[in-house]
LUMVO-921377 format. One record per residue: x, y, z of N, C-alpha, C, O in turn; residue number from 0. Coordinates in steps of 0.05 Angstrom, whole numbers, plus 5000, padded with zeros to 4 digits. Example, Ala and Ser with C-alpha at 12.3 -4.5 7.8 and 13.67 -1.06 7.14 Angstrom:
BEGIN
5264_4886_5156_5246_4910_5156_5264_4934_5156_5285_4934_5169_0
5257_4955_5142_5273_4979_5143_5258_5001_5157_5268_5023_5161_1
This chain:
BEGIN
5637_1392_3473_5662_1385_3461_5680_1410_3459_5671_1431_3450_0
5705_1407_3466_5724_1429_3466_5732_1435_3437_5730_1418_3419_1
5740_1460_3433_5747_1469_3406_5769_1452_3393_5767_1445_3369_2
5789_1445_3408_5811_1428_3397_5801_1400_3389_5810_1390_3369_3
5783_1389_3405_5772_1363_3398_5755_1365_3373_5756_1347_3356_4
5739_1386_3371_5723_1390_3347_5740_1395_3323_5734_1385_3301_5
5761_1410_3326_5780_1414_3303_5791_1388_3294_5792_1383_3270_6
5800_1371_3312_5811_1345_3304_5790_1327_3291_5796_1314_3271_7
5765_1328_3301_5743_1312_3288_5739_1321_3259_5737_1304_3242_8
5738_1347_3255_5733_1358_3228_5757_1351_3209_5752_1342_3187_9
5781_1355_3219_5804_1349_3202_5805_1319_3195_5809_1312_3171_10
5799_1302_3214_5799_1273_3208_5777_1266_3188_5781_1250_3170_11
5753_1278_3191_5731_1273_3173_5738_1282_3145_5732_1268_3125_12
5750_1305_3142_5758_1316_3116_5779_1298_3103_5778_1292_3080_13
5799_1290_3119_5820_1273_3109_5809_1246_3101_5818_1234_3081_14
5790_1235_3116_5777_1209_3110_5763_1211_3083_5761_1192_3068_15
5752_1235_3077_5738_1239_3052_5756_1248_3029_5747_1257_3008_16
5782_1246_3034_5803_1253_3014_5803_1283_3006_5807_1290_2983_17
5798_1300_3026_5800_1329_3022_5829_1336_3014_5847_1323_3024_18
5832_1356_2998_5859_1363_2987_5868_1389_3001_5852_1407_3006_19
5894_1390_3007_5907_1414_3018_5892_1425_3042_5884_1448_3042_20
5889_1409_3062_5874_1417_3086_5892_1435_3103_5914_1429_3110_21
5881_1459_3109_5895_1479_3125_5878_1487_3149_5854_1492_3146_22
5891_1488_3172_5877_1496_3197_5887_1524_3204_5911_1528_3208_23
5869_1543_3207_5876_1570_3215_5866_1576_3243_5842_1573_3248_24
5883_1583_3261_5876_1590_3288_5869_1620_3287_5888_1637_3286_25
5844_1627_3288_5836_1655_3285_5824_1667_3311_5812_1688_3310_26
5827_1653_3333_5813_1662_3358_5823_1690_3367_5808_1703_3381_27
5847_1698_3359_5857_1725_3367_5847_1746_3348_5850_1770_3353_28
5837_1738_3324_5829_1757_3304_5799_1762_3303_5790_1783_3292_29
5783_1744_3314_5754_1746_3311_5740_1731_3335_5752_1713_3347_30
5716_1740_3341_5700_1726_3361_5681_1706_3348_5666_1693_3362_31
5681_1705_3322_5662_1687_3307_5668_1658_3312_5650_1642_3316_32
5694_1651_3312_5702_1623_3314_5731_1622_3324_5745_1642_3324_33
5739_1598_3333_5767_1595_3341_5784_1584_3318_5808_1592_3315_34
5773_1566_3302_5788_1554_3280_5772_1555_3254_5748_1550_3254_35
5787_1562_3233_5776_1558_3206_5792_1537_3192_5817_1537_3193_36
5778_1518_3181_5792_1496_3166_5784_1500_3137_5760_1502_3130_37
5804_1500_3120_5800_1504_3091_5810_1479_3077_5832_1469_3082_38
5794_1469_3058_5802_1445_3043_5791_1448_3015_5771_1462_3010_39
5804_1434_2996_5794_1434_2968_5781_1407_2962_5788_1386_2974_40
5763_1407_2943_5749_1383_2934_5755_1380_2904_5762_1400_2891_41
5753_1356_2894_5759_1351_2866_5736_1357_2848_5740_1360_2823_42
5711_1359_2859_5687_1364_2842_5665_1374_2861_5668_1373_2885_43
5644_1383_2848_5620_1392_2864_5609_1369_2880_5601_1373_2903_44
5608_1346_2869_5598_1322_2883_5616_1316_2907_5606_1309_2929_45
5642_1317_2904_5661_1312_2925_5657_1332_2948_5657_1326_2971_46
5653_1358_2940_5649_1379_2959_5624_1374_2976_5625_1376_3000_47
5602_1367_2963_5578_1361_2977_5581_1337_2996_5570_1337_3018_48
5595_1317_2987_5599_1293_3004_5615_1300_3028_5609_1290_3050_49
5636_1317_3025_5652_1324_3048_5636_1340_3069_5637_1334_3093_50
5621_1359_3059_5605_1376_3077_5585_1358_3092_5582_1361_3117_51
5572_1340_3078_5552_1322_3091_5566_1304_3111_5555_1300_3133_52
5588_1293_3104_5603_1275_3122_5611_1288_3148_5607_1277_3169_53
5621_1313_3145_5629_1327_3169_5605_1334_3187_5606_1331_3211_54
5583_1342_3175_5559_1348_3190_5549_1324_3205_5541_1326_3228_55
5549_1301_3191_5539_1276_3204_5558_1268_3226_5548_1261_3248_56
5584_1268_3222_5603_1260_3243_5601_1279_3267_5603_1270_3290_57
5598_1304_3262_5596_1323_3284_5570_1318_3300_5571_1318_3325_58
5548_1313_3287_5523_1306_3301_5526_1281_3318_5517_1281_3341_59
5539_1261_3306_5543_1236_3321_5560_1240_3345_5558_1225_3365_60
5578_1260_3345_5595_1266_3367_5582_1285_3387_5594_1293_3407_61
5557_1293_3381_5543_1310_3400_5545_1340_3394_5538_1356_3411_62
5555_1347_3370_5558_1375_3363_5541_1381_3338_5551_1377_3316_63
5517_1390_3342_5500_1396_3319_5509_1421_3305_5513_1441_3318_64
5513_1419_3279_5521_1443_3264_5502_1466_3267_5477_1462_3268_65
5512_1491_3269_5495_1514_3271_5483_1520_3243_5462_1532_3241_66
5497_1511_3222_5486_1515_3196_5506_1505_3175_5530_1501_3180_67
5496_1502_3151_5512_1496_3127_5504_1516_3106_5481_1525_3105_68
5523_1523_3089_5517_1542_3067_5531_1533_3042_5552_1521_3043_69
5519_1538_3019_5532_1535_2993_5533_1507_2981_5544_1504_2959_70
5522_1487_2994_5524_1460_2983_5509_1458_2957_5516_1440_2941_71
5489_1474_2952_5474_1473_2926_5489_1486_2903_5486_1478_2880_72
5506_1506_2909_5521_1519_2888_5544_1502_2879_5550_1501_2855_73
5557_1488_2897_5577_1469_2890_5606_1479_2885_5623_1463_2878_74
5611_1505_2889_5638_1515_2886_5651_1521_2913_5675_1519_2916_75
5634_1528_2933_5645_1535_2959_5622_1530_2979_5600_1540_2976_76
5628_1513_2999_5608_1507_3019_5621_1508_3046_5646_1506_3048_77
5605_1512_3067_5617_1512_3094_5598_1499_3113_5574_1497_3109_78
5610_1489_3135_5596_1479_3158_5604_1495_3182_5628_1497_3188_79
5585_1508_3195_5590_1524_3218_5584_1507_3243_5561_1500_3248_80
5605_1501_3258_5603_1485_3282_5608_1502_3307_5614_1492_3329_81
5606_1529_3304_5612_1546_3327_5641_1552_3330_5652_1571_3318_82
5655_1535_3345_5683_1539_3350_5700_1532_3326_5724_1540_3324_83
5689_1518_3306_5703_1510_3282_5685_1515_3258_5661_1508_3258_84
5696_1528_3238_5682_1532_3213_5698_1519_3191_5722_1525_3187_85
5685_1501_3176_5699_1487_3154_5690_1499_3128_5666_1503_3123_86
5710_1507_3111_5705_1517_3084_5716_1496_3065_5739_1488_3067_87
5699_1486_3046_5708_1468_3026_5703_1482_2999_5680_1491_2994_88
5723_1483_2982_5721_1497_2957_5733_1481_2934_5750_1463_2938_89
5724_1487_2910_5737_1477_2887_5764_1492_2884_5765_1515_2892_90
5785_1480_2873_5811_1493_2872_5811_1521_2860_5824_1539_2871_91
5796_1526_2838_5796_1553_2826_5783_1573_2844_5791_1597_2844_92
5763_1565_2859_5749_1583_2877_5767_1590_2901_5769_1613_2910_93
5781_1569_2910_5799_1573_2933_5822_1592_2925_5830_1609_2940_94
5832_1588_2901_5854_1606_2891_5845_1634_2889_5860_1653_2895_95
5820_1638_2879_5809_1665_2876_5806_1680_2902_5814_1703_2905_96
5794_1667_2922_5788_1680_2948_5811_1680_2967_5812_1698_2984_97
5829_1661_2966_5853_1660_2983_5847_1665_3013_5858_1683_3025_98
5829_1650_3024_5821_1653_3052_5845_1650_3071_5847_1664_3091_99
5864_1632_3064_5887_1629_3081_5903_1655_3084_5912_1662_3105_100
5906_1669_3062_5920_1694_3062_5904_1715_3077_5915_1731_3093_101
5878_1716_3073_5860_1735_3085_5861_1733_3116_5861_1753_3130_102
5861_1707_3126_5860_1702_3154_5887_1696_3167_5887_1688_3191_103
5908_1699_3153_5934_1694_3165_5942_1717_3183_5930_1739_3181_104
5961_1713_3200_5970_1734_3218_5982_1757_3202_5977_1780_3208_105
5996_1750_3181_6008_1771_3164_5986_1787_3150_5988_1811_3149_106
5965_1773_3141_5943_1787_3128_5929_1805_3148_5920_1827_3141_107
5926_1796_3173_5913_1812_3194_5930_1837_3199_5919_1859_3204_108
5957_1834_3200_5974_1857_3204_5971_1877_3181_5971_1901_3186_109
5969_1868_3156_5965_1885_3134_5939_1900_3136_5938_1924_3130_110
5917_1887_3145_5891_1899_3148_5892_1921_3169_5881_1942_3166_111
5906_1915_3191_5909_1934_3213_5924_1959_3204_5916_1982_3210_112
5946_1955_3189_5961_1978_3179_5944_1994_3160_5945_2019_3161_113
5929_1981_3142_5912_1996_3123_5890_2011_3138_5884_2034_3131_114
5880_1999_3159_5859_2012_3175_5870_2037_3189_5857_2058_3189_115
5894_2036_3199_5907_2059_3212_5912_2081_3192_5908_2105_3198_116
5920_2074_3168_5925_2094_3147_5899_2108_3140_5898_2133_3137_117
5877_2093_3137_5852_2105_3129_5839_2121_3151_5821_2138_3145_118
5846_2117_3176_5834_2133_3198_5854_2152_3211_5849_2163_3232_119
5876_2157_3197_5895_2175_3208_5910_2165_3232_5918_2180_3249_120
5914_2138_3234_5928_2127_3256_5912_2120_3280_5922_2113_3301_121
5885_2123_3278_5867_2119_3301_5851_2093_3299_5827_2093_3305_122
5863_2072_3290_5848_2047_3286_5844_2032_3312_5832_2010_3312_123
């Protein structure tokens, strides 16, 4: 399955499960880990676990077995790693604290690059 198809599958599954504030980040130019990060909020720990499970099941049914899931037992932040797409589901207060969208935005990447150049004397 192509990355764009997988991204659409995950977004649809999250929206079907009533995920809140779904954001898709295209990070393929910033990292080799994944092409897309999808960030969504859940209304409760139970909602978070249900979303993670639903996405994993739908991906498997579409022929894309998750490489792993993390955090579903803690209930504040969980993820499903599908290779080309990584889904992060968080409770709102956790999402606000970590601000993944800002961290992985193009602007955030530019800030990190500038900081790296400053700390290495311009040799980043």
